[in-house]
C-alpha positions as CSV (number, residue, x, y, z in Angstrom):
1,M,-18.1,-18.8,-0.7
2,D,-18.5,-16.1,1.9
3,Y,-16.3,-12.9,2.1
4,F,-16.4,-11.0,5.2
5,R,-15.9,-7.3,5.1
6,P,-15.7,-5.4,8.5
7,L,-17.4,-2.2,8.9
8,P,-14.8,0.1,10.3
9,Q,-15.7,2.5,13.0
10,N,-13.8,5.0,15.3
11,G,-16.8,6.7,17.1
12,V,-16.7,7.7,20.8
13,T,-19.4,5.1,21.7
14,R,-18.0,1.8,21.5
15,P,-20.2,-1.2,22.2
16,P,-18.9,-3.8,24.4
17,E,-19.1,-6.4,21.7
18,A,-17.1,-4.5,19.4
19,L,-13.9,-6.0,17.9
20,P,-10.4,-4.3,17.2
21,L,-9.6,-4.2,13.5
22,A,-6.2,-5.6,13.0
23,G,-5.1,-4.6,16.5
24,G,-5.2,-1.0,15.3
25,W,-6.9,2.3,15.7
26,L,-10.4,1.3,14.4
27,W,-13.1,-1.2,15.5
28,F,-16.1,-3.0,14.2
29,D,-19.4,-4.7,15.5
30,R,-20.7,-5.6,12.2
31,V,-19.5,-7.2,9.0
32,E,-20.6,-7.2,5.3
33,V,-21.2,-10.7,4.1
34,L,-20.3,-10.7,0.4
35,R,-20.9,-13.5,-2.1
36,R,-20.7,-13.7,-6.1
37,D,-24.1,-15.1,-6.4
38,A,-26.4,-13.2,-3.7
39,P,-26.7,-9.6,-2.5
40,P,-24.6,-8.4,0.4
41,E,-25.9,-9.2,3.8
42,I,-25.0,-7.5,7.1
43,R,-24.6,-9.5,10.3
44,P,-23.3,-8.8,13.9
45,A,-19.3,-9.3,14.2
46,T,-20.4,-11.9,16.8
47,A,-21.5,-14.3,14.1
48,L,-18.2,-14.6,12.4
49,P,-16.6,-17.9,12.2
50,P,-13.5,-18.1,14.8
51,E,-10.8,-18.4,12.1
52,I,-12.2,-15.4,10.2
53,R,-12.6,-13.4,13.6
54,D,-8.9,-14.1,14.5
55,R,-7.5,-13.2,11.1
56,L,-9.7,-9.6,11.3
57,T,-8.8,-8.9,14.8
58,A,-5.3,-9.9,15.2
59,P,-2.7,-7.2,15.5
60,R,-0.2,-6.8,12.6
61,A,3.5,-7.4,13.2
62,P,5.7,-4.3,12.7
63,V,7.4,-4.1,9.2
64,A,11.2,-3.4,9.3
65,G,10.5,-1.8,12.8
66,V,7.8,0.2,11.8
67,A,4.7,-0.5,14.0
68,M,1.4,-1.1,12.2
69,T,-0.7,0.3,15.0
70,A,-1.2,3.5,13.3
71,P,-1.0,4.9,9.8
72,S,2.5,5.1,8.4
73,L,3.6,7.0,5.4
74,M,5.9,5.6,2.7
75,G,7.6,8.2,0.9
76,I,8.0,7.6,-3.0
77,V,11.4,7.9,-4.4
78,N,11.7,7.4,-8.2
79,V,15.2,7.3,-9.7
80,T,13.6,7.1,-13.1
81,P,13.6,9.4,-16.1
82,D,10.1,8.6,-17.1
83,S,8.4,8.6,-13.9
84,F,4.4,9.8,-14.3
85,S,4.7,11.9,-11.4
86,D,7.9,13.9,-11.4
87,G,9.3,13.5,-14.9
88,G,12.6,12.3,-14.1
89,R,13.3,15.0,-11.5
90,Y,15.0,12.4,-9.0
91,A,16.8,10.4,-11.6
92,Q,20.3,11.3,-10.4
93,A,21.4,9.7,-7.5
94,D,22.5,13.0,-5.4
95,A,19.0,14.6,-6.1
96,A,17.1,11.1,-5.1
97,I,19.1,11.0,-2.0
98,A,18.4,14.5,-1.1
99,H,14.6,14.0,-2.0
100,G,14.5,10.8,0.1
101,R,16.1,12.7,3.2
102,A,13.4,15.5,2.8
103,L,10.6,12.8,2.7
104,A,11.9,11.4,6.0
105,A,12.1,14.4,7.8
106,A,8.7,15.3,6.8
107,G,7.2,12.1,8.2
108,A,8.0,9.2,5.9
109,A,8.5,6.2,8.2
110,I,9.5,4.0,4.9
111,L,11.3,5.3,1.8
112,D,10.3,3.2,-1.3
113,V,13.1,3.5,-3.9
114,G,12.4,2.2,-7.5
115,G,14.5,2.3,-10.7
116,E,11.8,0.9,-13.1
117,S,8.6,3.1,-13.8
118,T,5.5,0.9,-14.0
119,R,3.3,3.5,-15.4
120,P,0.8,2.5,-17.9
121,G,2.7,1.8,-21.1
122,A,6.2,1.9,-19.7
123,V,8.8,-0.6,-20.9
124,T,10.9,-2.9,-19.0
125,V,14.3,-1.7,-18.0
126,P,17.2,-4.1,-17.9
127,G,18.0,-5.5,-14.5
128,P,21.7,-4.0,-14.6
129,E,20.5,-0.7,-15.4
130,E,17.8,-0.9,-12.7
131,T,20.3,-1.9,-10.4
132,A,22.8,0.9,-11.4
133,R,19.9,3.4,-10.7
134,I,19.1,2.5,-7.2
135,R,22.1,0.9,-5.6
136,P,23.7,4.2,-4.7
137,V,20.4,5.7,-3.7
138,I,19.7,2.9,-1.3
139,E,23.2,3.3,0.3
140,G,22.7,6.9,0.9
141,L,19.1,6.6,2.5
142,A,19.3,3.3,4.4
143,P,20.9,5.1,7.4
144,V,18.1,7.6,7.2
145,A,14.8,5.3,7.3
146,P,14.1,1.6,6.4
147,V,14.3,1.3,2.5
148,S,11.8,-0.7,0.5
149,V,12.9,-1.5,-3.0
150,D,10.2,-1.1,-5.6
151,T,11.4,-3.9,-8.1
152,R,10.1,-7.0,-9.9
153,K,13.3,-8.7,-10.5
154,A,15.2,-11.1,-8.3
155,T,18.6,-9.9,-9.1
156,V,17.8,-6.3,-8.6
157,A,16.2,-7.0,-5.2
158,R,19.5,-9.2,-4.4
159,A,21.5,-6.0,-5.0
160,A,19.3,-3.6,-3.3
161,L,19.0,-5.9,0.0
162,A,22.9,-6.0,-0.2
163,A,22.9,-2.0,-0.2
164,G,20.7,-1.8,2.6
165,A,17.0,-2.3,1.8
166,Q,15.0,-3.7,4.3
167,I,11.6,-4.6,2.4
168,V,10.7,-5.9,-1.0
169,N,7.6,-4.1,-2.9
170,D,6.8,-6.1,-5.7
171,V,4.0,-4.7,-8.1
172,S,3.8,-8.1,-9.9
173,A,3.4,-10.3,-6.6
174,F,6.1,-12.7,-7.9
175,T,4.4,-13.3,-11.2
176,H,6.8,-11.3,-13.3
177,D,10.2,-13.3,-11.8
178,P,9.1,-16.2,-9.4
179,A,12.7,-16.3,-8.3
180,L,12.3,-13.1,-6.4
181,A,10.1,-15.1,-3.6
182,G,13.4,-17.1,-2.9
183,V,15.3,-14.0,-2.8
184,T,13.0,-12.6,-0.3
185,A,12.6,-15.6,1.9
186,D,16.5,-16.2,2.0
187,A,16.8,-12.3,3.3
188,G,14.3,-12.9,5.9
189,V,12.7,-9.4,5.1
190,P,9.0,-8.3,4.4
191,V,7.4,-8.0,1.0
192,C,4.6,-6.4,-0.4
193,L,2.4,-8.2,-2.6
194,M,0.4,-6.1,-5.1
195,H,-2.2,-6.8,-7.3
196,T,-2.0,-6.0,-11.2
197,Q,-3.7,-7.4,-14.2
198,G,-1.2,-7.7,-17.3
199,D,2.1,-5.7,-17.5
200,P,2.6,-2.3,-17.6
201,Q,2.6,-1.7,-21.5
202,T,-0.9,-3.5,-21.8
203,M,-2.5,-3.5,-18.1
204,Q,-4.7,-0.7,-19.2
205,D,-6.0,-2.0,-22.7
206,D,-9.7,-2.6,-21.5
207,P,-9.0,-4.3,-18.2
208,R,-12.1,-6.8,-17.3
209,Y,-13.2,-8.6,-14.1
210,D,-16.2,-10.8,-13.3
211,D,-16.3,-9.1,-10.0
212,V,-13.3,-6.6,-9.2
213,L,-13.4,-6.7,-5.5
214,L,-13.7,-10.5,-4.8
215,D,-11.4,-11.3,-8.1
216,V,-8.7,-8.8,-6.4
217,Y,-9.1,-10.7,-2.9
218,D,-8.9,-14.1,-4.3
219,W,-5.8,-13.3,-6.4
220,L,-3.9,-11.7,-3.5
221,A,-4.9,-14.6,-1.4
222,E,-3.5,-16.9,-3.9
223,R,-0.4,-15.0,-4.0
224,V,-0.2,-14.9,-0.3
225,A,-0.2,-18.5,-0.5
226,V,2.6,-18.7,-2.9
227,A,4.8,-16.6,-0.6
228,E,4.1,-18.6,2.2
229,A,5.1,-21.7,0.3
230,A,8.3,-20.1,-0.5
231,G,9.2,-19.6,3.1
232,I,7.7,-16.1,3.7
233,P,5.5,-16.0,6.7
234,R,2.2,-14.1,6.7
235,A,3.5,-12.0,9.5
236,R,6.2,-10.7,7.1
237,I,3.7,-10.0,4.1
238,L,1.8,-6.8,3.1
239,V,-0.9,-6.7,0.6
240,D,-1.9,-3.8,-1.9
241,P,-4.9,-4.0,-4.3
242,G,-3.0,-2.1,-6.9
243,I,-5.1,0.8,-7.7
244,G,-4.7,2.0,-11.3
245,F,-2.8,-1.3,-12.2
246,G,-5.0,-2.8,-14.9
247,K,-8.3,-1.1,-13.6
248,T,-10.9,1.5,-14.9
249,E,-12.0,4.3,-12.7
250,A,-15.0,2.3,-11.6
251,H,-12.7,-0.5,-10.8
252,N,-10.6,1.7,-8.6
253,L,-13.8,3.0,-7.1
254,T,-15.3,0.0,-6.1
255,L,-11.9,-1.3,-4.3
256,L,-11.7,2.0,-2.5
257,R,-15.4,1.7,-1.3
258,R,-14.9,-1.8,0.2
259,L,-11.1,-1.7,1.2
260,S,-11.7,-3.2,4.6
261,L,-12.3,-6.4,3.0
262,F,-8.5,-6.9,2.5
263,H,-8.0,-7.1,6.2
264,G,-9.4,-10.7,6.0
265,L,-5.8,-11.8,4.3
266,G,-4.5,-11.2,7.6
267,C,-1.7,-8.9,6.5
268,P,-1.0,-5.2,6.8
269,L,-2.7,-3.2,4.1
270,L,-0.8,-0.9,1.6
271,L,-2.6,1.7,-0.3
272,G,-1.0,3.6,-3.1
273,V,-3.3,6.2,-4.8
274,S,-0.9,9.1,-4.9
275,R,-1.2,11.6,-7.9
276,K,-3.1,8.8,-9.9
277,R,-5.0,9.7,-13.2
278,F,-8.3,8.9,-11.8
279,I,-7.8,11.6,-9.2
280,G,-7.5,14.3,-11.8
281,R,-10.4,13.1,-13.7
282,I,-12.8,13.0,-10.7
283,G,-11.6,16.1,-8.7
284,G,-10.9,18.2,-11.9
285,P,-7.9,20.4,-12.4
286,I,-6.3,23.0,-10.0
287,H,-5.7,26.5,-11.6
288,G,-6.2,25.1,-14.7
289,S,-3.8,22.3,-14.2
290,D,-3.8,18.5,-14.4
291,R,-0.4,17.9,-13.9
292,P,0.5,14.8,-11.5
293,E,1.5,17.4,-8.7
294,A,-1.8,19.2,-9.0
295,R,-3.7,16.2,-7.8
296,M,-2.1,16.4,-4.1
297,P,-5.2,17.3,-2.4
298,G,-7.2,14.6,-3.9
299,S,-4.4,12.1,-3.3
300,V,-4.8,13.4,0.4
301,A,-8.6,13.1,0.5
302,V,-8.5,9.3,-0.8
303,A,-5.6,8.5,1.7
304,L,-7.7,9.6,4.5
305,A,-10.6,7.4,3.1
306,G,-8.1,4.6,3.1
307,V,-7.1,5.2,6.8
308,A,-10.6,5.3,7.9
309,Q,-10.9,1.6,6.4
310,G,-7.8,0.7,8.4
311,A,-5.0,1.0,5.8
312,Q,-1.9,0.8,7.7
313,V,0.8,2.1,5.0
314,L,0.0,5.0,2.8
315,R,2.4,5.2,-0.3
316,V,2.5,8.7,-1.2
317,H,4.7,11.4,-3.0
318,D,3.4,14.4,-0.8
319,V,4.4,13.2,2.5
320,A,4.4,16.6,4.7
321,E,0.9,17.4,3.1
322,T,-0.4,13.9,4.0
323,A,1.3,13.9,7.4
324,Q,-0.5,17.2,8.2
325,A,-3.6,15.9,7.3
326,L,-3.5,12.6,9.1
327,K,-2.3,14.6,12.4
328,L,-5.7,16.5,11.9
329,W,-7.8,13.5,11.1
330,Q,-6.6,11.8,14.4
331,A,-7.1,15.0,16.5
332,V,-10.7,15.1,15.2
333,T,-11.5,11.5,15.0
334,M,-9.5,9.5,17.7
335,V,-11.1,8.8,20.9
336,G,-8.8,9.9,23.7
337,T,-6.6,12.4,22.0
338,T,-6.5,16.0,22.7
339,S,-3.7,17.3,20.3
340,G,-3.5,14.7,17.3
341,T,-1.4,12.1,19.1
342,M,-1.9,8.6,19.6
343,E,0.3,5.5,20.3
344,G,2.4,4.9,17.2
345,E,1.5,8.4,15.8
346,I,3.1,9.4,12.5
347,A,6.0,11.6,12.8
């Protein structure tokens, strides 16, 4: 089987045969053909099979009203006492609502609210407890920005949607609770399907793959098919390769280096790398600290690398810093921009 990875460009000189990447800010005129049993091969984009060409180039539909023609930021609101990134700072509803409002003001187009930590080693939170944590926060933030509910459970998602959430973000891609597919389909809302290997308690216990890039791609393709069979059209599906979820540092880097492969699924691509442990291991401590918040500069660097491969949604803790970096990236790299603006520009 052949896999086609577009080689994204954003340079001033655009060949006439170049194709738009997912209807967004990048283009490509070559593809890397990947196979499990042969070395990679570079081909012109004009040689693409028509169905692959259409999937790679078609504009992605807006997600809860947020255009996918420019990078968008999803701000993280962890309503948990055991989050790896903020240590329970926003476990109380009033603190979480204030934090979400601040993230929206700083440039988050979507707010991702979660009541169960899925960090390595985390234990499952009972559905009623998870619901009690997030319901008042969603009610408080729904008037501010589109809210995504970060949950693996159908009962929790149903309550979150009733409270005003407009997106379901399932880190298990309907494998933890298959009933969540029906809840999402019935609500008519978008869903993000993320790849993971194992559950949070065991996922970092020696994860292995035959070919991490192609294995993750095939797994996500199968989960997209499951979602479609449940009544969720591809236009309402986002995909996330699940950096750090059942993956070693080498696995993470392999996925990031060839991230543009996932555009072949025909869905917007969400990238969540913010403050993850491999950033601190590679980048080293800042001022002697490797606390998660000290990984902000490295998180921004990896986010920009994702944008350069066409990732439409960046799930981040440090919204203001990432928004500033994106505006500078746009000003320096985007053709026809003079002050860091472009159609669909981040806030």
